C-alpha positions in Angstrom: 0.0 15.7 20.8 0.9 11.9 20.7 4.4 11.1 22.2 6.7 7.9 22.0 7.5 6.9 25.6 9.9 4.3 24.6 10.8 2.0 21.8 12.7 -0.9 21.5 14.1 -2.4 18.2 15.8 -5.7 17.1 15.3 -9.0 16.0 11.8 -9.2 17.5 10.7 -6.7 15.9 9.5 -3.8 17.7 7.9 -2.6 21.0 7.0 0.6 21.3 5.1 2.4 24.4 2.9 5.0 23.0 1.3 7.8 24.7 -1.6 8.1 22.4 -3.8 11.4 21.7 -4.6 11.6 17.8 -6.2 8.9 15.5 -4.4 6.8 13.3 -5.2 6.3 9.9 -6.4 2.4 8.5 -3.3 0.6 7.8 -1.7 -2.8 8.2 1.4 -4.7 8.8 3.4 -7.9 7.9 3.6 -8.8 11.8 1.3 -10.1 14.2 0.0 -6.9 16.2 -0.8 -7.2 20.2 -2.2 -3.9 21.9 -2.2 -3.8 25.6 -2.9 -0.5 27.5 -0.5 0.2 30.1 -2.5 3.3 31.7 -5.1 5.9 31.0 -8.4 5.8 29.5 -9.9 2.9 28.0 -9.9 3.3 24.2 -10.7 1.8 20.8 -9.6 0.4 17.7 -11.1 -0.4 14.1 -10.1 -3.9 13.4 -11.4 -5.3 10.2 -14.8 -4.6 9.9 -15.0 -4.4 13.8 -14.5 -1.6 16.4 -13.3 -3.4 19.6 -12.1 -1.7 23.0 -9.0 -1.5 24.3 -9.1 -1.8 28.2 -7.3 -3.0 31.8 -8.5 -6.5 31.0 -8.7 -6.9 27.1 -5.9 -6.8 24.5 -6.6 -6.0 21.1 -5.0 -8.6 18.8 -4.4 -7.8 15.0 -3.4 -10.5 12.5 -0.7 -9.7 9.7 -2.6 -7.8 6.8 -5.5 -7.2 8.6 -6.4 -3.2 7.9 -7.3 -1.3 11.4 -7.2 2.1 12.9 -6.7 3.7 16.3 -9.8 5.4 17.4 -9.2 8.2 19.5 -12.1 10.0 21.2 -10.9 13.4 21.9 -13.3 13.9 24.9 -11.3 11.3 27.2 -7.6 11.6 28.9 -4.7 10.0 26.8 -4.1 6.4 26.9 -0.9 4.7 27.1 -0.4 1.5 24.8 2.3 -1.2 24.9 2.1 -2.3 21.1 3.9 -5.1 19.8 5.0 -5.8 16.5 6.7 -9.3 16.4 8.9 -11.1 13.8 7.6 -14.6 13.1 11.5 -16.0 12.8 11.6 -14.6 16.2 8.8 -16.5 17.4 9.9 -19.5 15.9 12.8 -19.9 18.5 10.0 -21.0 20.9 7.7 -23.2 18.9 8.9 -24.3 15.5 5.5 -23.4 14.3 5.4 -19.9 15.4 6.9 -18.7 12.5 3.4 -18.7 11.0 2.6 -15.7 12.8 2.2 -13.7 9.3 -0.7 -15.9 9.0 -3.9 -14.0 8.5 -5.8 -16.5 10.9 -3.2 -16.4 13.9 -5.6 -14.8 16.1 -9.3 -16.4 16.2 -10.7 -12.8 17.3 -9.6 -9.3 17.3 -9.9 -9.3 21.4 -8.7 -11.5 24.0 -9.3 -11.5 28.2 -6.0 -10.9 29.7 -4.8 -13.4 32.4 -2.9 -12.0 35.6 0.1 -13.6 33.9 0.0 -11.6 30.7 -1.1 -8.5 32.6 1.8 -8.6 34.9 4.4 -9.5 32.2 3.2 -6.5 29.9 3.5 -4.1 32.9 6.9 -5.3 34.1 8.3 -4.8 30.5 6.8 -1.5 30.1 8.7 -0.7 33.5 11.7 -2.0 32.2 11.4 -0.1 29.0 11.0 3.4 31.3 13.1 2.7 34.1 16.1 0.5 32.6 16.0 2.2 28.8 19.7 0.3 27.7 18.8 -3.0 29.5 17.7 -4.6 26.2 18.5 -8.4 27.1 16.3 -7.9 30.2 13.7 -6.3 27.7 14.1 -9.2 25.2 13.6 -11.7 28.1 10.1 -10.1 29.3 9.0 -9.8 25.9 9.8 -13.5 25.2 7.9 -14.7 28.3 5.1 -12.4 27.4 4.7 -13.7 23.6 4.8 -17.1 25.0 1.6 -16.6 27.2 -0.1 -14.5 24.5 0.5 -16.9 22.1 -0.7 -20.0 24.2 -3.5 -17.9 25.7 -5.1 -16.4 22.1 -4.1 -18.7 19.5 -4.8 -22.1 18.1 -1.1 -22.6 18.1 -1.2 -26.4 18.4 -3.2 -26.9 14.9 -1.6 -24.0 13.2 0.1 -25.7 10.8 -3.0 -27.7 9.5 -4.6 -24.0 9.1 -1.8 -22.8 7.1 -2.3 -25.4 4.6 -5.9 -23.7 4.1 -4.1 -20.6 3.7 -1.7 -21.6 1.1 -4.5 -23.2 -0.5 -6.2 -19.8 -0.5 -3.3 -17.8 -1.6 -2.7 -20.6 -4.3 -6.2 -19.3 -5.8 -5.6 -15.5 -6.0 -5.8 -14.0 -9.2 -2.4 -14.2 -11.4 -3.0 -10.4 -12.0 -3.5 -9.5 -8.4 -0.1 -11.6 -7.7 1.7 -9.9 -10.6 0.7 -6.4 -9.0 1.9 -7.4 -5.6 5.3 -8.4 -7.2 5.3 -5.3 -9.0 4.8 -3.1 -5.7 7.6 -5.0 -3.4 10.0 -4.4 -6.1 10.5 -0.7 -5.4 7.8 0.3 -3.1 10.0 3.4 -1.9 9.4 4.8 -5.8 6.6 7.1 -6.7 4.3 4.5 -8.1 0.9 5.3 -10.0 -1.8 2.7 -8.7 -3.5 3.3 -12.3 -0.1 2.4 -13.8 0.2 -0.9 -11.7 -3.5 -1.9 -12.8 -2.7 -1.1 -16.4 0.2 -3.5 -16.2 -1.9 -6.0 -14.7 -4.2 -5.8 -17.8 -7.1 -4.6 -15.5 -9.3 -1.4 -15.4 -8.6 0.9 -12.6 -11.9 -0.1 -10.8 -11.6 -4.0 -11.5 -7.9 -4.0 -10.3 -9.0 -2.2 -7.0 -11.7 -4.6 -6.8 -10.2 -8.0 -7.6 -7.1 -6.5 -5.0 -8.9 -6.2 -2.2 -11.0 -9.2 -2.7 -7.6 -11.2 -2.8 -5.9 -9.4 0.0 -8.3 -7.7 2.1 -6.3 -4.6 1.4 -6.9 -2.1 -0.9 -3.6 -1.3 -3.2 -3.3 1.9 -1.5 -2.9 0.6 2.2 -0.8 -2.6 0.9 1.7 -0.1 -0.9 1.8 2.2 2.3 2.2 -0.9 4.5 5.7 -1.8 2.4 6.6 1.8 2.5 6.1 1.9 6.4 8.2 -1.1 7.0 11.1 0.6 4.9 10.6 4.0 6.5 10.8 2.3 10.3 13.9 0.3 9.3 15.6 3.7 8.0 14.8 5.9 10.8 16.3 3.4 13.1 19.2 2.2 11.4 20.1 4.7 8.9 22.5 7.7 9.8 21.3 9.3 6.9 19.3 13.0 7.7 15.4 12.8 7.7 15.5 14.9 4.6 17.5 12.5 2.7 15.5 9.4 3.9 12.7 11.4 3.1 13.9 11.9 -0.5 15.0 8.1 -0.8 11.6 6.8 0.2 10.0 8.7 -2.9 8.5 11.7 -0.8 8.5 15.0 -2.7 9.1 17.1 0.5 10.3 16.0 4.0 6.9 17.6 5.6 5.2 14.8 3.6 7.2 12.2 4.8 7.0 13.5 8.5 2.9 13.5 8.2 2.9 9.8 6.6 4.8 8.9 9.7 2.9 10.3 11.8 -0.5 9.1 10.5 1.0 5.6 10.7 2.6 5.7 14.0 1.5 8.4 15.6 5.0 10.4 16.1 7.0 11.8 13.9 10.1 10.2 12.1 12.8 12.5 14.1 11.0 11.6 17.8 10.6 8.3 17.0 14.6 8.0 16.0 15.6 9.8 19.0 13.5 7.5 21.6 14.5 4.1 19.6 17.9 5.1 19.9 17.7 5.7 23.9 17.7 1.8 24.4 20.8 1.4 22.0 18.6 0.5 18.9 19.9 1.4 15.3 23.3 3.3 14.2 24.6 6.0 16.8 
């Protein structure tokens, strides 16, 4: 089974050191997402419509809102992955235009060749998380150096503002019924929601709604809704003192076991393990 070695959670987003030994479902994040192999076997991710390799010399780069999945090969040894989920507001401390890190065109390619600097910073951060789990300030300083190197290596950050105008124009052309559906889903993603009801509220048949939504967002309605629910789930698991059974109910799951399965399918580990490991470093409510 997969396990969480260490998890850091803060204003920067979250950083997870995961020992992966199971598939993850196709999912998405509202963050820029960087994956660097710490040790173990080379492995693969499906990013958009491509399957790309995660190796000692190559990172996997996932733009916000892009569907992706971990492709585990049960014939290979486990892989330990340093997974970064970075908040754009935190990045903007280093470059004002880096708050565009939720832009779907931030990374031009889903993979990038690691420099010696990026590799060394990633391994130093992973070591600090393992051997100094309470060293939050040290870890955040290392993360900042790592993300500056990643952004300068893999993104056209000097021209990102002009690309945002293109993105804004594209979103402005999004069908109003899809925008209405997105607003509806964002209002209460934790509630049991029938996507057939959302389609009806949008004035569309189910089939037309699914096609139009995916064409507009590159995500199916199910993946989009699960993304919203997963972000609430992670925040709640780390920051709330409520029992996981209570959180499960509040997030709209009919049974705690369903919530556990949903969490494991998206993160790789159970919410109880995620909470315990995240709090080793002082994240969340004691």
